[in-house]
C-alpha positions in Angstrom: 97.2 43.8 87.4 94.7 42.2 85.0 95.9 42.9 81.6 93.0 45.5 79.5 91.7 43.7 76.1 89.1 44.2 73.6 86.2 42.1 73.1 83.3 42.0 70.2 79.7 41.7 71.0 77.5 40.9 68.2 74.4 42.9 68.6 70.8 42.5 67.2 68.7 45.1 66.3 65.4 45.8 65.2 64.3 47.3 61.5 66.0 51.1 61.0 69.0 49.8 63.3 66.4 50.7 67.0 66.4 48.9 70.0 69.8 46.7 69.7 70.6 43.9 71.9 73.8 42.0 72.7 72.8 39.0 71.1 76.1 37.4 71.8 79.9 37.9 72.6 83.0 36.8 70.5 85.3 35.1 72.8 88.2 36.1 70.6 90.5 38.9 72.2 92.0 42.1 71.1 95.5 44.1 71.7 94.0 47.4 70.8 90.8 49.1 69.1 92.5 48.9 66.7 92.5 45.6 65.6 89.3 45.0 67.1 87.4 47.3 64.8 89.2 46.0 61.1 87.8 43.2 61.9 84.2 44.0 62.6 83.0 43.6 59.1 84.7 39.6 59.1 83.0 38.9 62.4 79.1 40.4 61.1 79.5 38.4 58.1 81.0 35.6 60.1 77.4 35.8 62.2 74.3 36.3 60.1 72.9 33.3 62.0 71.5 36.2 64.8 67.8 36.3 64.7 67.3 39.9 63.9 66.6 42.2 60.9 69.5 44.1 61.5 72.8 42.9 62.7 75.7 45.1 64.2 78.6 44.6 66.1 80.9 46.9 69.1 83.8 46.5 70.5 84.2 46.7 74.1 87.2 47.3 76.6 87.1 44.3 79.1 90.0 44.1 81.6 91.2 45.2 84.9 89.5 48.9 83.8 86.5 46.9 83.7 86.3 45.5 87.2 87.1 48.3 89.0 83.8 50.3 87.7 81.4 47.2 87.8 82.0 45.6 90.9 79.4 47.0 93.3 80.1 48.4 96.9 78.9 45.1 99.3 77.6 45.9 102.5 79.0 43.6 106.3 
């Protein structure tokens, strides 16, 4: 079974932190959600080149469980 890990998405948002879209995924992997959240401020500060008025970040679960939920049934 594939291990579960967390990644961080950098988000670009309009004024007032609305209409946020994913600008990029940080290539680092975190073993826990707490580790990812602890690095949020550092990663936002390092990604100020995103062309949006407001920059945010979100930790996301990846790995075996994401694969199960994202697979679409195939017709054969």
